[in-house]
C-alpha positions, 0 to 999 in steps of 0.5 A: 355259687359264687361266680367271682370265686369261680372265675378266679379259680378258672383264672388260677387254673389257666395260670397253672396251665391246667386248661381242663380245670379252667374249662370246668370252672367256666362251665359252672360259670356259664350254667350260673349265668344261663340260670339267671345268676348275676354277673360279677364285675366284668364277669362275662368279659373275663369268662370270654377271654378265658374261653378264647385262650382255651378254644384256641389251644384245644380246638376240640371239646375236652369235656363233652361241650357237644353233649351239653350245648346243641350246635357245637361242632369242634370249631373254636369259632363255633364255641365263641358264637355259642358262648355269646348266645349262652351268656345273653 
């Protein structure tokens, strides 16, 4: 797994307006970091910025976030809190 390439793919998807694909790439990145994978330069910050854009627009869970991360309630602010917890 190349976390830099994954983030770049998420950023490109977001620029195309494909938020669903961007979300999927961010899930891969989050799993990588949770598993102890290294952070590319500003990786967590970039991921957080993309998450912020996606959560603001969706306001919901397009890919079953609740199934993967206990505590998700559909609120964009909750996503932000869970992300911070997951990326520690």
